[in-house]
C-alpha positions as CSV (number, residue, x, y, z in Angstrom):
1,Y,102.9,20.0,15.2
2,F,104.4,19.0,19.0
3,D,103.7,16.1,19.9
4,N,103.9,16.4,23.3
5,G,102.2,20.2,23.1
6,K,99.1,20.3,24.2
7,P,96.2,19.3,22.1
8,I,95.4,22.9,20.7
9,Q,98.4,24.8,19.1
10,Y,98.8,27.9,17.8
11,F,101.7,28.8,14.6
12,P,102.1,32.8,13.0
13,I,101.9,32.7,9.1
14,Q,105.1,32.4,8.1
15,N,106.1,35.7,5.1
16,G,102.6,36.8,6.3
17,H,101.0,39.0,3.4
18,P,97.9,41.1,4.3
19,G,95.0,40.7,2.5
20,I,92.2,38.3,2.4
21,F,92.2,34.7,0.9
22,Q,89.9,32.3,-0.7
23,F,92.0,29.4,0.1
24,I,94.5,27.8,2.6
25,E,96.9,24.8,2.6
26,L,97.2,22.3,4.8
27,Q,100.7,20.3,4.0
28,I,101.4,17.4,6.1
29,M,105.0,16.3,6.6
30,D,104.8,13.4,8.3
31,N,102.1,11.2,9.4
32,H,103.5,8.7,12.4
33,G,103.5,5.5,11.0
34,N,100.6,5.0,8.5
35,K,102.2,5.4,4.3
36,E,98.4,4.7,3.6
37,Y,96.8,8.4,5.1
38,T,96.8,10.6,7.8
39,C,94.3,11.3,9.5
40,V,93.3,15.2,10.6
41,Y,90.5,15.8,12.8
42,R,90.1,19.2,12.8
43,F,92.2,22.2,11.1
44,R,91.1,25.7,12.0
45,V,92.3,29.1,10.7
46,H,91.2,32.5,12.6
47,G,92.0,36.0,11.5
48,L,90.4,39.5,11.4
49,P,88.3,41.0,9.2
């Protein structure tokens, strides 16, 4: 996520593997200040069937 970017940002999947997935993992690497928790308002994943 780019701090100075648009509110909605798109990123390609790294090392993509075609197929259907049951789970997607979101790793938060930095929360810019609070060491107790990170607040995520929305996390969307889109794909083609």
